[in-house]
C-alpha positions, 0 to 999 in steps of 0.5 A: 514453482518451488517453495521452501520455509525460507520463502514462506518466512520471508513472505510473512516478514515482508506482509508483516512489513506492509501490514504495519505500514498500512496501519501507520499510515492509516493512523497518521491520516485519520489523525490529520483528519480528525485535527484539521478537516475543518480548517479552510483553505483559499487558493485560486482555481481556473481563475477564481479565488475559493475557500474549501475545508480540507475535507474536500481536499481530502476527497479529492485526493482520494478520487484522484490520487495523490500525484499532479493534482492542485488538493494533493499539493495543498495537502502536501505542503500542510501534512506532508507526514501523511504522505510520507506514511503513504510512500513507506506503504507503497515501497514496502507493498512494492518489495513485497510484490517483487518478492513474490514475482521473483521468487514464486513466479506470480503476478499478485496483482493478476492472479489467475486460478492457475496460479492458484493451483501452482501455488497449492502444488508447491505448498504440498511439494514442500509438506510432503518433502517435510514429512518425507525428510523427517 
């Protein structure tokens, strides 16, 4: 693994993009929940009509995920901005993960101690090169 200052600069840029997207998505979700958690939704589930507050639906999305379940479908219809913001966050995280995999040869989701050692060695090599070059 070889790390350059450009690699580090791009890593920080992509990380900042993820952090910004996370903060934005969290704020949009929090606003939607603060304003509308008390609103009741009536729909059919398992052949019966039920009424629940949106808070319950958000809890279901948290537990089951945001894809292919009834709660997510209802909330996506009512609060598309929340799901769009989390898609932006997911895309930014994917871009960061791809960069780290390609440029640093590390899988962020399953780092091992050897990856940390290789990363440390690459950083030391960079520092040594910078010191010797100046």
